[in-house]
C-alpha positions in Angstrom: -150.1 -38.8 -73.5 -150.0 -38.7 -69.6 -149.4 -41.8 -68.6 -150.1 -43.5 -64.6 -147.7 -43.0 -62.4 -148.0 -45.6 -59.0 -146.8 -43.2 -56.8 -148.0 -40.2 -57.5 -151.7 -41.0 -59.0 -154.6 -42.0 -57.5 -155.1 -45.7 -58.3 -155.3 -48.6 -55.3 -158.3 -49.3 -54.3 -159.7 -49.1 -50.3 -162.3 -49.5 -48.5 -162.8 -47.1 -45.3 -164.4 -48.1 -41.9 -167.5 -45.8 -42.4 -167.7 -48.3 -45.5 -166.8 -45.4 -48.4 -164.5 -47.0 -51.7 -162.2 -44.8 -53.3 -158.6 -44.9 -55.4 -155.8 -43.3 -53.3 -152.5 -43.0 -54.3 -150.1 -45.1 -52.1 -148.7 -41.8 -49.7 -153.0 -41.5 -48.5 -152.7 -44.5 -46.8 -153.0 -42.8 -43.5 -155.1 -39.9 -45.3 -158.4 -39.6 -42.1 -156.5 -42.3 -40.2 -157.9 -41.1 -37.2 -161.3 -39.8 -38.0 -162.4 -42.3 -40.9 -159.3 -45.1 -41.3 -158.5 -47.0 -44.1 -159.1 -50.3 -43.1 -158.5 -52.6 -46.4 -157.6 -53.2 -49.9 -160.8 -53.5 -52.2 -159.6 -55.0 -55.2 -161.3 -56.9 -57.6 -159.8 -60.2 -57.3 -158.1 -61.6 -54.8 -155.0 -62.6 -56.4 -154.8 -58.6 -57.0 -155.5 -57.8 -53.2 -152.7 -59.9 -52.1 -150.6 -58.4 -54.9 -151.2 -54.8 -53.8 -150.9 -55.8 -50.4 -146.9 -56.8 -51.2 -146.8 -53.5 -53.4 -147.3 -51.5 -50.4 -145.4 -53.5 -48.1 -142.3 -53.2 -50.9 -142.6 -49.8 -51.4 -143.0 -49.2 -47.4 -139.7 -51.3 -47.0 -137.9 -49.8 -49.8 -138.3 -46.3 -49.0 -139.4 -46.0 -45.3 -138.0 -48.7 -43.4 -137.8 -47.7 -39.8 -134.5 -46.4 -38.9 -133.2 -44.5 -36.2 -130.6 -42.1 -38.0 -133.8 -40.7 -40.2 -136.4 -40.7 -37.2 -138.3 -43.4 -38.7 -139.6 -45.2 -35.5 -141.7 -48.8 -35.6 -143.4 -48.6 -32.5 -144.2 -44.8 -32.4 -145.3 -45.1 -36.2 -147.5 -47.8 -35.9 -149.5 -46.4 -32.9 -149.2 -42.5 -34.6 -149.2 -43.1 -38.5 -146.7 -40.5 -40.5 -149.0 -38.0 -42.3 -150.0 -38.1 -45.9 -147.1 -35.2 -46.6 -144.6 -37.0 -44.7 -145.2 -40.3 -46.9 -145.5 -38.4 -50.3 -141.7 -37.0 -49.2 -140.5 -40.3 -48.8 -141.9 -42.1 -51.8 -141.3 -39.1 -53.8 -137.8 -39.9 -54.5 -138.9 -43.0 -56.4 -141.3 -41.3 -58.3 -140.0 -41.9 -61.7 -138.6 -45.6 -61.0 -142.7 -45.6 -60.8 -144.6 -44.9 -64.6 -146.5 -47.2 -66.1 -145.1 -45.9 -70.1 -143.2 -43.5 -71.2 -139.9 -43.0 -72.8 -137.8 -44.2 -69.9 -138.3 -47.2 -67.3 -141.4 -48.6 -66.9 -142.2 -50.0 -64.1 -141.7 -53.8 -64.4 -141.2 -53.8 -68.2 -138.6 -54.1 -70.0 -136.2 -51.2 -71.7 -136.1 -52.6 -75.3 -139.0 -52.5 -77.7 -139.6 -56.4 -77.6 -141.3 -56.5 -81.1 -144.9 -56.4 -83.1 -146.7 -59.4 -82.2 -149.4 -58.6 -78.9 -150.7 -60.8 -77.0 -154.3 -59.9 -75.4 -154.1 -58.5 -72.2 -156.3 -61.6 -70.8 -152.8 -63.5 -70.7 -151.2 -61.5 -68.0 -154.0 -63.2 -65.6 -152.7 -66.4 -64.0 -155.5 -68.2 -64.3 -156.3 -67.5 -68.5 -155.8 -70.9 -70.5 -152.7 -70.3 -72.0 -151.9 -70.5 -76.0 -151.7 -74.4 -76.2 -154.8 -74.7 -74.9 -156.5 -71.8 -77.5 -154.9 -73.7 -79.9 -156.3 -76.8 -78.7 -159.8 -75.8 -77.8 -159.2 -77.2 -74.4 -160.0 -74.2 -72.5 -162.9 -76.1 -70.5 -163.5 -74.5 -67.8 -162.1 -71.0 -68.2 -163.3 -69.4 -71.4 -160.7 -67.1 -73.6 -162.5 -63.3 -74.6 -163.5 -62.5 -71.4 -160.7 -60.1 -70.6 -160.1 -58.1 -73.5 -159.4 -54.7 -71.8 -157.8 -53.1 -69.0 -158.1 -49.8 -67.7 -154.2 -48.6 -66.4 -154.9 -49.7 -62.6 -155.8 -53.0 -63.6 -153.2 -53.4 -66.1 -150.5 -52.4 -63.8 -152.0 -54.4 -60.6 -152.3 -57.4 -63.1 -148.5 -56.8 -64.3 -147.3 -56.9 -60.8 -149.1 -59.8 -60.0 -147.6 -61.9 -63.0 -144.1 -60.9 -61.8 -144.4 -61.6 -58.2 -146.3 -65.4 -59.1 -145.3 -66.1 -62.5 -145.6 -69.8 -62.8 -143.7 -71.5 -65.5 -144.3 -70.0 -69.0 -143.0 -72.0 -71.9 -139.2 -72.2 -73.0 -137.5 -69.4 -71.2 -140.5 -67.6 -69.8 -138.9 -67.6 -66.3 -140.8 -68.2 -63.3 -140.7 -65.3 -60.3 -137.5 -65.0 -57.6 -140.1 -67.9 -55.2 -141.1 -69.7 -58.4 -144.4 -70.1 -59.5 -147.4 -68.8 -57.4 -145.6 -68.8 -54.1 -147.4 -68.8 -50.8 -147.4 -65.6 -48.6 -147.6 -65.2 -45.1 -148.1 -61.6 -43.5 -148.5 -60.8 -40.1 -151.9 -58.5 -39.7 -154.5 -57.2 -36.6 -157.4 -59.0 -35.5 -160.0 -56.6 -36.8 -162.9 -57.7 -33.7 -160.2 -57.7 -31.1 -159.4 -54.9 -28.7 -156.8 -52.3 -28.5 -155.3 -50.9 -31.7 -157.5 -50.3 -34.0 -156.9 -52.9 -37.2 -156.2 -50.5 -40.0 -155.0 -51.1 -43.5 -151.9 -48.8 -42.7 -150.9 -50.9 -39.4 -151.3 -54.6 -41.1 -148.9 -53.3 -43.6 -146.5 -51.8 -41.2 -146.4 -55.1 -39.0 -144.5 -56.4 -42.3 -141.9 -53.7 -42.3 -138.5 -54.8 -41.4 -135.9 -52.1 -40.0 -133.5 -50.9 -42.1 -130.7 -52.6 -40.2 -132.5 -56.2 -40.6 -131.6 -55.9 -44.6 -128.1 -56.6 -44.5 -129.5 -60.1 -42.7 -131.7 -60.8 -45.7 -130.3 -63.1 -49.1 -129.0 -60.6 -51.4 -126.2 -58.1 -51.4 -126.6 -55.3 -49.6 -123.4 -53.6 -50.7 -125.0 -53.1 -54.1 -126.6 -49.7 -53.7 -127.4 -48.5 -57.2 -131.2 -48.3 -57.6 -131.0 -50.9 -60.8 -129.8 -53.0 -58.1 -132.9 -52.9 -56.6 -135.4 -52.1 -59.4 -134.1 -54.1 -62.7 -136.4 -52.6 -65.0 -133.9 -49.3 -64.6 -131.2 -51.4 -66.7 -131.2 -53.5 -69.9 -132.9 -56.9 -68.7 -130.2 -59.2 -66.8 -131.0 -61.8 -69.6 -130.9 -65.6 -69.5 -130.3 -67.3 -73.0 -128.3 -70.1 -73.5 -124.5 -68.7 -71.6 -126.2 -66.6 -69.5 -125.9 -66.2 -66.1 -128.3 -66.7 -63.7 -129.4 -64.0 -61.0 -127.8 -65.0 -57.7 -128.3 -63.2 -54.6 -125.0 -61.7 -54.5 -125.8 -60.4 -58.2 -128.9 -58.2 -56.7 -129.8 -56.0 -53.7 -132.0 -57.6 -51.1 -135.0 -55.4 -51.7 -135.2 -56.8 -55.6 -137.0 -59.9 -53.9 -140.1 -57.2 -53.1 -139.4 -56.1 -57.0 -138.3 -58.8 -59.2 -138.8 -59.0 -62.7 -138.3 -62.4 -64.2 -140.7 -62.0 -67.6 -139.6 -59.3 -70.5 -142.9 -57.5 -71.1 -143.8 -54.3 -72.4 -147.4 -52.9 -72.2 -148.8 -51.9 -75.7 -150.0 -48.2 -74.2 -150.4 -46.2 -77.6 -153.5 -44.5 -78.6 -155.7 -46.7 -76.4 -159.4 -46.4 -76.8 -161.8 -45.5 -74.2 -164.6 -47.9 -72.5 -165.1 -50.0 -69.5 -162.5 -51.7 -67.7 -163.5 -55.7 -68.1 -162.1 -56.2 -64.3 -163.5 -53.2 -61.8 -166.1 -52.1 -64.6 -164.2 -48.2 -64.4 -165.7 -46.1 -67.3 -164.9 -44.0 -70.0 -160.9 -45.0 -69.0 -157.8 -45.9 -71.4 -158.6 -49.6 -72.2 -155.0 -51.7 -72.1 -155.8 -54.1 -74.4 -152.2 -56.1 -75.1 -148.7 -56.4 -74.6 -145.5 -57.9 -76.2 -143.3 -60.5 -74.5 -140.0 -62.0 -75.1 -138.6 -65.3 -73.4 -135.1 -65.4 -71.5 -135.7 -62.9 -68.7 -134.3 -62.6 -65.3 -133.7 -66.4 -64.1 -133.4 -65.8 -60.1 -131.2 -68.8 -59.3 -129.9 -69.7 -55.6 -130.9 -69.6 -52.5 -133.4 -66.4 -52.3 -135.4 -66.5 -49.2 -137.9 -63.9 -49.8 -139.1 -62.2 -46.0 -143.1 -62.7 -46.8 -142.7 -66.5 -47.6 -142.4 -69.6 -45.3 -139.3 -71.6 -46.6 -138.6 -75.6 -45.8 -134.8 -76.7 -46.4 -133.9 -78.8 -48.9 -133.1 -82.3 -47.4 -130.0 -82.5 -50.0 -128.7 -79.2 -49.6 -130.0 -77.6 -46.4 -131.1 -74.3 -49.3 -134.0 -73.0 -48.0 -136.6 -73.1 -50.9 -140.1 -71.3 -50.6 -143.2 -72.9 -49.6 -145.8 -73.2 -52.1 -149.9 -74.1 -52.1 -150.7 -77.5 -52.6 -153.6 -79.0 -53.8 -156.4 -79.7 -50.6 -155.9 -75.7 -49.6 -155.1 -74.8 -46.3 -155.7 -76.2 -42.7 -154.3 -75.7 -39.1 -152.0 -78.6 -39.9 -150.0 -75.8 -41.8 -150.3 -73.4 -38.4 -147.0 -74.5 -37.2 -145.0 -74.2 -40.5 -145.6 -70.7 -40.6 -145.4 -70.0 -37.0 -142.9 -72.1 -35.4 -139.1 -73.0 -36.7 -138.0 -76.1 -36.4 -135.0 -78.4 -38.3 -137.0 -78.5 -41.3 -138.9 -75.6 -42.1 -138.5 -71.8 -41.3 -141.6 -69.7 -40.9 -141.6 -66.1 -43.5 -138.8 -63.3 -42.1 -141.6 -60.9 -41.1 -143.0 -63.5 -39.1 -140.2 -64.6 -37.2 -138.5 -61.1 -36.4 -141.9 -60.4 -35.4 -142.2 -63.3 -33.0 -138.4 -63.1 -32.2 -138.4 -59.3 -31.1 -141.8 -59.4 -29.2 -143.6 -57.1 -31.2 -146.5 -56.3 -29.8 -147.3 -58.9 -27.0 -150.8 -57.9 -25.4 -152.6 -57.6 -29.4 -154.2 -60.3 -31.0 -152.6 -60.6 -34.1 -153.6 -63.3 -37.0 -151.7 -65.0 -39.9 -153.0 -64.0 -43.5 -151.9 -66.5 -45.6 -152.2 -67.1 -50.1 -151.4 -68.3 -52.6 -152.2 -70.4 -56.1 -151.8 -73.4 -56.0 -149.9 -74.3 -59.7 -149.3 -77.2 -61.6 -146.5 -75.9 -63.6 -148.7 -73.6 -66.0 -151.7 -74.3 -64.7 -153.3 -72.6 -61.8 -155.3 -75.2 -60.5 -156.9 -72.5 -57.2 -155.8 -70.0 -55.2 -156.2 -70.3 -51.7 -156.4 -67.7 -48.7 -157.1 -67.9 -44.7 -156.8 -66.2 -41.7 -155.5 -67.8 -38.8 -154.8 -66.9 -35.2 -151.1 -66.1 -34.4 -150.1 -66.4 -30.6 -146.6 -64.9 -29.8 -144.2 -66.3 -27.0 -141.4 -65.0 -25.4 -138.2 -67.7 -26.1 -137.2 -69.9 -23.1 -138.9 -72.6 -21.7 -142.9 -71.6 -21.7 -141.9 -71.1 -25.9 -140.5 -75.0 -25.7 -143.5 -76.2 -24.0 -146.5 -74.0 -26.6 -145.1 -75.3 -29.3 -144.3 -79.0 -28.3 -148.4 -78.7 -27.3 -149.3 -77.4 -30.5 -147.1 -79.8 -32.7 -148.4 -82.5 -30.3 -151.9 -81.6 -31.1 -151.2 -81.2 -34.8 -149.4 -84.6 -35.0 -152.2 -86.2 -33.4 -155.0 -84.9 -35.8 -152.8 -86.1 -39.0 -152.5 -89.7 -37.6 -156.6 -89.4 -36.6 -157.1 -88.1 -40.5 -155.0 -91.1 -42.0 -156.8 -93.5 -39.9 -160.4 -92.4 -40.9 -159.6 -92.0 -44.5 -157.9 -95.6 -44.5 -161.4 -96.7 -42.8 -163.5 -95.3 -45.6 -161.6 -96.8 -48.0 -161.7 -100.3 -46.3 -165.4 -99.7 -46.2 -166.1 -98.4 -49.8 -163.7 -101.2 -51.7 -163.3 -104.5 -51.4 -159.7 -104.3 -52.8 -158.9 -101.1 -51.0 -155.3 -101.0 -51.7 -155.8 -101.6 -56.1 -158.1 -98.6 -56.2 -156.9 -95.4 -57.8 -158.1 -92.0 -57.4 -157.3 -89.3 -54.8 -159.4 -89.5 -51.3 -157.3 -87.0 -49.7 -160.1 -84.8 -49.4 -161.5 -86.9 -46.7 -158.6 -85.7 -44.9 -159.5 -82.2 -45.6 -163.0 -83.1 -44.2 -162.0 -84.3 -41.1 -159.2 -81.6 -40.5 -162.3 -78.6 -41.5 -164.3 -80.5 -39.0 -162.2 -80.2 -36.0 -160.8 -77.0 -36.7 -163.0 -74.6 -34.4 -161.6 -77.1 -31.8 -158.2 -76.7 -32.8 -158.0 -72.9 -32.7 -159.9 -73.2 -29.3 -157.2 -75.4 -28.0 -154.8 -73.5 -29.0 -155.8 -70.4 -27.3 -156.1 -72.0 -24.1 -152.9 -73.7 -24.2 -151.3 -70.5 -25.0 -152.7 -69.2 -21.5 -151.9 -72.5 -20.1 -148.5 -72.1 -20.4 -148.2 -68.3 -19.6 -150.3 -68.7 -16.5 -147.6 -72.2 -16.1 -150.9 -74.4 -15.4 -150.9 -78.0 -16.7 -152.0 -79.1 -20.0 -153.1 -82.3 -19.6 -156.6 -81.9 -19.2 -156.7 -80.0 -23.1 -154.6 -83.0 -24.5 -157.3 -85.2 -23.5 -160.1 -83.3 -25.0 -158.4 -83.2 -28.2 -157.9 -86.8 -28.1 -161.5 -87.0 -27.3 -162.5 -84.5 -29.8 -160.7 -86.4 -32.3 -162.3 -89.7 -31.9 -165.7 -88.0 -31.6 -165.6 -86.5 -35.3 -163.6 -89.5 -36.9 -166.5 -91.8 -35.5 -168.7 -88.9 -37.3 -167.1 -88.7 -40.4 -167.4 -92.3 -40.7 -170.5 -92.8 -40.4 -171.7 -90.0 -42.7 -169.6 -91.0 -45.5 -169.2 -95.1 -45.1 -172.6 -96.1 -43.6 -175.0 -94.0 -45.1 -174.2 -95.5 -48.6 -174.6 -99.0 -47.5 -176.1 -100.7 -50.4 -176.6 -104.6 -49.4 -175.7 -107.2 -46.8 -172.3 -107.6 -48.4 -171.5 -103.5 -48.3 -172.6 -103.8 -44.7 -170.5 -106.2 -43.1 -167.3 -104.8 -44.6 -168.4 -101.6 -43.4 -169.0 -103.1 -39.5 -165.2 -104.7 -39.8 -164.3 -101.1 -41.1 -165.7 -99.6 -38.0 -164.7 -101.7 -35.6 -161.0 -101.9 -36.8 -161.2 -97.7 -36.9 -162.1 -97.8 -33.1 -159.3 -100.2 -32.2 -156.9 -97.6 -33.8 -158.9 -94.6 -31.9 -157.8 -96.1 -28.9 -154.4 -98.0 -29.9 -151.6 -97.1 -28.0 -150.0 -93.9 -31.1 -152.7 -91.7 -30.4 -151.5 -91.6 -26.3 -148.3 -91.7 -27.3 -148.0 -88.6 -29.4 -150.6 -87.0 -27.0 -148.2 -87.9 -24.2 -151.2 -89.5 -22.1 -151.3 -92.4 -19.9 -153.7 -94.9 -21.7 -156.3 -96.4 -19.0 -155.8 -99.4 -17.6 -158.4 -101.7 -18.9 -160.3 -103.7 -15.7 -160.7 -107.5 -16.1 -164.1 -108.6 -17.0 -164.9 -105.4 -18.8 -165.0 -104.6 -22.2 -163.0 -101.7 -23.6 -165.1 -98.3 -23.9 -165.6 -97.9 -27.4 -168.0 -94.6 -28.0 -166.4 -91.3 -28.0 
């Protein structure tokens, strides 16, 4: 029986510039790059798209990292990509490691038979209810039975997605190297900008580090055997009672791209043909189950994955991977993804890109995505694209970072003001009210997002030109006040029922206006508060 090979066979769904859709092998990324280039992944699920991007970046990083000794120049390949034949030659030596089935090593699967009791293939999908929910009949929102058979390509993608994002799965079912549902931030080109044309090849290549940079990543670069990179080439490093965790000194840095926390073997014998329940491919072999066993690789220690931002643990100072949280993404996260501080570090690929002044003239963006996990439960998948502005190190960069942080801090402060004011308007005893009103802060950030990114662009230009940014901070203060009052009116005043409500709302509105014109926002934005003239009332309109 012939099994899918993830290097040689066509299995990755893509879309071309002229709209054509097809499946390609990884080495065909640059096919027709000058006439009808591949511009995007065309996966049927958002998490599959994110996983495939990481798969391809990992493959390029492993097999084709920029290296002067090998004649691979990052800048040259960005402008003029290698031919498919060149990529096939580079990927070819790894082909035997990327078989989905067969008697030898299987991609991201345990070397040993793991038993006979198969789980449904749908359990590979992170959002599908677990066994506990099925037993207790609590799969209310995502029902069982929707996915019964996957084509080999979707099965391979689901397998990689799970191993890359693996949440806690019960006793001994390990999380991914970055924990359950890690946040990923990638550098990509703006497809609407002039200059360098945005293609899938370029968006992936932007996130590939030079070979010399590997020694600076967590991991042990002295471990040169293939199994130090691809853990499925050797017996699983299990983590039962008394067995050790897998620490950075135990694996090559590249294993961060190929982590295998779960012990899994796909059931690939005697597959029937039919329609794939995810991509709707017709007359394809259908994988309906897999076997699994607990106590797989347990990644411990201070791993720092190059595609994820990290925060520094308050007690140990060790980098901890960032995860998506309820409420999703907004511009308040921008500096966490782009700017290093005493408590946070952007993804290594972002920092390297910025510090080394790659493509200063190109319009770049950050593509951020990840699951919001509550232990084993997937609450949501979040994804966004935000602008990335680079700045040479030194005084201009410090000015720009300070300006952006001030804008964000003022917005966070104002969001707290408006959230508190609306609660005061809604409830007679707001301090006793239970329930989450964080959605009010989210609504405020959403209303001010366009203004923020407009000011971000103008601030970048002002710092580059050496002009004063005071007027921009004043404009931001005006926008914050305007949107805060508008949100208050929309959420608090429109629901008034009686005179008691109206009086309480009026008091909350007056208090909000005082805070919006108080000293705090002026201090955060480094603005001078206008002096109130004698005999006049302070201006309270936005």
